[in-house]
C-alpha positions, 0 to 999 in steps of 0.5 A: 825756765820760762823767759821774757813774757810778751803779749799776743793775740790769738785766733784758734782754728775751728776744727774744720781747719784741723784746729781745737774743738774748743780753745784751752780752758786752763790758766796755762797752756803749752805749745810749739810755735813757729814764727812766720818771719825771719830770722827764725821762720824755719825754727820751732820753740816751746812756749807757755801761754798764761793769763788767757783772756778771750783772744789775748795771752801772755806768752813765754819761751820755755828756753833761754836760747829762744829768740825772744829779743827778735820778736817785734810788734806785728810779727805772726805765728802759728801754735802747734799741737803735734804736727797740725797748727791749732792757732794763729797769732801776732805779737802786740 
């Protein structure tokens, strides 16, 4: 179940930083997120990105137990594919 959408800005990392060769092309993309801020900086959560337009997207957590209520404007995060980050982002 997808819960609580919030807008985010993204910077896709280039291949020289072990990022993607190109940003995802589809209207929907899933990844693992790690937030940089407390209280959940050491946790990983599955997210879905929708309505990707340039460097912005609508992000939703997959789990209802995710800390969506703790998100604050300006919070920073990284998106991961496997063990490598592929994008950096910020809550809008």
